[in-house]
C-alpha positions as CSV (number, residue, x, y, z in Angstrom):
1,M,80.0,107.5,125.7
2,P,81.8,108.5,122.5
3,I,85.1,110.4,122.7
4,S,85.1,113.6,120.6
5,N,88.5,115.2,121.3
6,D,92.0,114.5,122.7
7,E,91.1,115.9,126.2
8,E,88.2,113.4,126.5
9,L,90.5,110.7,125.3
10,V,93.1,111.4,128.0
11,R,90.3,111.4,130.7
12,A,88.8,108.2,129.4
13,V,92.2,106.4,129.3
14,A,92.9,107.5,132.9
15,Q,89.4,106.2,134.0
16,V,89.9,102.9,132.3
17,D,93.4,102.5,133.8
18,D,92.0,103.1,137.3
19,L,89.1,100.7,136.8
20,I,91.2,97.9,135.3
21,R,93.7,98.2,138.1
22,A,90.9,98.1,140.6
23,I,89.4,95.0,139.0
24,Q,92.8,93.3,139.0
25,D,93.6,94.2,142.6
26,Y,90.2,92.9,143.7
27,C,90.2,89.6,141.7
28,G,93.9,88.8,141.5
29,R,94.4,85.7,139.4
30,E,91.0,84.3,140.1
31,N,89.1,83.4,136.8
32,R,85.8,85.2,137.3
33,A,83.2,85.6,134.6
34,D,81.9,88.8,136.2
35,A,85.4,90.4,136.0
36,K,85.9,90.0,132.2
37,I,86.3,93.1,130.2
38,K,84.7,93.1,126.7
39,F,87.3,92.7,123.9
40,P,86.3,95.5,121.4
41,R,84.2,94.1,118.7
42,G,85.4,94.7,115.1
43,V,89.1,94.7,116.0
44,M,89.3,91.0,115.2
45,R,88.0,90.6,111.7
46,T,86.1,87.5,110.5
47,A,87.7,84.4,109.2
48,E,85.9,84.8,105.9
49,S,87.3,88.3,105.4
50,Y,90.8,86.8,105.6
51,R,90.0,83.6,103.5
52,V,89.5,85.8,100.4
53,W,93.1,87.1,100.7
54,L,94.5,83.6,100.2
55,P,95.3,81.7,97.0
56,D,92.8,79.0,95.9
57,Y,95.4,76.3,95.7
58,L,95.0,76.1,99.5
59,D,92.2,73.8,100.6
60,R,89.4,75.1,102.9
61,E,91.1,73.8,106.0
62,K,94.5,75.5,105.2
63,K,92.7,78.7,104.3
64,S,90.8,78.6,107.6
65,N,94.0,78.0,109.6
66,C,95.7,80.9,107.9
67,A,92.6,83.1,108.5
68,Y,92.6,82.2,112.2
69,S,96.3,83.2,112.2
70,F,95.4,86.6,110.9
71,M,92.7,86.9,113.5
72,F,95.2,86.1,116.2
73,L,97.5,88.8,114.7
74,D,94.5,91.3,115.2
75,V,94.5,90.3,118.9
76,L,98.3,90.8,119.2
77,W,98.0,94.2,117.4
78,W,95.4,95.4,119.8
79,L,97.5,94.3,122.8
80,S,100.6,96.0,121.5
81,V,99.0,99.3,120.5
82,R,96.2,99.8,123.0
83,T,98.2,98.8,126.1
84,D,101.6,99.8,127.4
85,I,102.8,96.2,127.7
86,S,106.6,96.3,127.7
87,S,109.8,94.4,128.5
88,V,109.5,90.6,128.3
89,G,105.7,90.8,127.8
90,K,106.1,93.0,124.7
91,Q,108.9,90.8,123.3
92,M,106.7,87.7,123.6
93,V,103.8,89.5,121.8
94,L,106.2,90.4,119.0
95,K,107.6,86.9,119.0
96,S,104.2,85.4,118.7
97,A,103.3,87.7,115.8
98,I,106.6,86.7,114.0
99,V,105.9,83.0,114.5
100,T,102.3,83.5,113.2
101,L,103.4,85.4,110.1
102,G,106.0,82.7,109.4
103,T,103.3,80.0,109.6
104,V,101.1,81.7,107.0
105,L,104.1,82.5,104.7
106,E,105.2,78.8,104.9
107,A,101.7,77.5,104.1
108,C,101.4,79.7,101.0
109,L,104.9,78.9,99.6
110,Y,104.5,75.2,99.6
111,V,102.0,74.8,96.7
112,P,100.0,71.5,96.5
113,G,99.2,69.9,93.2
114,L,102.4,70.9,91.4
115,P,104.8,68.2,90.2
116,K,108.0,67.8,92.2
117,T,110.0,69.4,89.4
118,K,108.3,72.8,90.0
119,Y,110.1,75.1,92.4
120,L,107.2,76.0,94.6
121,S,105.8,72.5,94.8
122,N,105.1,71.2,98.2
123,L,106.9,68.0,97.1
124,G,110.1,69.9,96.4
125,N,113.1,70.2,98.7
126,A,113.7,73.9,98.5
127,G,113.6,75.7,101.9
128,A,111.4,78.7,102.7
129,K,114.2,81.3,102.0
130,D,114.9,79.8,98.5
131,R,111.2,79.9,97.8
132,I,111.0,83.6,98.8
133,E,114.0,84.2,96.5
134,N,112.0,82.5,93.7
135,T,109.0,84.8,94.2
136,H,111.4,87.7,93.8
137,K,112.9,86.3,90.6
138,R,109.3,86.0,89.3
139,G,108.8,89.7,89.9
140,W,106.2,89.2,92.5
141,I,108.0,91.1,95.3
142,S,110.6,93.8,95.5
143,E,114.2,93.3,96.8
144,T,113.2,95.1,100.0
145,E,110.2,92.8,100.5
146,R,112.3,89.7,99.7
147,D,114.9,90.7,102.3
148,C,112.2,91.5,104.8
149,L,110.5,88.1,104.4
150,K,113.9,86.3,104.6
151,Q,114.6,88.2,107.8
152,L,111.1,87.1,109.0
153,W,112.0,83.5,108.3
154,D,115.3,83.9,110.2
155,H,113.4,85.2,113.2
156,R,110.8,82.5,112.8
157,T,113.4,79.7,112.9
158,N,115.3,81.5,115.8
159,V,112.3,81.0,118.2
160,H,113.6,77.5,118.9
161,Q,115.4,77.8,122.2
162,K,118.3,75.6,121.0
163,K,118.9,78.0,118.1
164,I,118.8,81.3,119.9
165,Q,122.2,83.0,119.5
166,A,121.7,86.0,121.8
167,D,122.1,86.0,125.5
168,S,118.5,87.1,125.9
169,E,115.4,87.7,123.8
170,L,114.6,90.8,125.8
171,D,115.5,93.3,123.0
172,L,115.7,90.9,120.1
173,Y,112.5,92.0,118.3
174,S,111.0,95.3,117.3
175,V,107.6,96.4,115.9
176,D,109.3,96.8,112.5
177,H,110.1,93.0,112.6
178,V,106.3,92.5,112.5
179,N,104.9,95.4,110.5
180,A,107.3,95.3,107.5
181,P,106.9,91.5,106.8
182,Y,103.1,91.8,107.4
183,A,102.9,94.3,104.5
184,A,105.3,92.3,102.4
185,L,103.3,89.1,103.0
186,L,100.0,90.8,102.0
187,N,101.6,91.9,98.7
188,L,103.0,88.4,98.1
189,L,99.6,86.9,98.8
190,T,98.0,89.1,96.2
191,K,100.5,87.9,93.6
192,L,100.1,84.2,94.7
193,K,96.3,84.6,94.5
194,E,96.6,86.0,90.9
195,W,99.0,83.2,89.9
196,N,97.3,80.4,91.8
197,G,99.7,77.7,90.6
198,K,98.8,78.3,86.9
199,D,102.3,77.9,85.4
200,G,104.1,76.1,88.2
């Protein structure tokens, strides 16, 4: 039944809360097909809709893997904005999103087919942060976007337990650590797609 106003929304949320709690209380951790709740269709967009965002110097397999990463980000988005997940659970959702964004960023900054002498070549020795800096020098991203993507990479490399500097990851990540680099990455992908390795 469609929701047409905020009062109906509040009632619907309360009903769903009660029903989900009742299902969980009844089934516990048992994996039952008849206890599965439908994930809302349309939240997770298609792989093809994401492949078109990606530069053509990536082969079909890399484009698909990056597209699947964006689809996973759709799932994490829904979990973070349509549930009240908090504490450690929310931190792990944000951490997963950061790792996923970093994976796509890295894939697109190491360009195949360029000679080793070209800065963005996948054969070159420059690290991800130096490559991000190079995209800023080319005028593809702003200073703010550059700093945001560098911070994303710092967080991405910080996920290794041996590198974690804080006593706990409990309050290490915020929604801004995902949303801002997501927007910056989309802008960079647009520029990379237009450039597509043309001048190295």
